[in-house]
C-alpha positions, 0 to 999 in steps of 0.5 A: 629295293623294297622287294629284297627287304620285304623277303629278308623281313618275312624270311620266307619264300612262298609264292603267296608271301611273294606275290603280295611283297612285290605287289606292294613294293610296285605300289610303294614304289608308284607312290612315293618314287618321286618324293626323295629323288630330286635329280632322277637322270643321277640313278642311271650312271651305274658307276655311281651304284660302283662307288657306293659299293666301295664305300660302304665298306670304307665306312665301316674301316673307318668306323671300326677305326674309331670304335678301338680309339673310344673303346681305348681312350675310355679303358685308359683315362690318362689318354688325352681327351681335348674336345671341342667343335672345329669347323670344316670345309666341303665341295659336297654340294647336292643335299643329299651328298652333304646329309651322307656325309654329315650322317657319316661323321655323325655316326662315326664314333668321336664325332658329331655333326652339329650343323651345316652351313650349305651356303659357304659348304661349313660343317660344323663337327664336335670332335672328342679329342681336336688335334687341330683347330685350322679348318685345312688341318681339320678338314684333311682330317675328318673329312677327307676320308669321305667325301671324294667318294661321295663327290663321285656318288651324289654330284 
């Protein structure tokens, strides 16, 4: 992945650039490879990569819908805006799964992850238009879009 990034940033396919990119990519991987992966056995399952390829368009679609909703609220100021912080539950336990979920919620316009209670599986989310304050209903509306797929990728 580092090598592909190098090629995209370099935008040159001269043999010198390719060789330098390959050497630097190998060095970076050797030096930092175990720094971010706590459960390397997960990387051997190709099904997780397929689920991740499914997750990317799902996230883009949810982000697009949320962008349209927020833009529509800006254009039409008569639409209700009821900001507030709601509490939602998550079944995810892994650190990277929780990070992906919290970041996915934050990157979706109209919502932002505020706090995470890892022990109880609770995320506090600021929502631009609180539609429900019940923990189960809010979880269904906000978290369930991403959680099932992220569970198959990271758990």
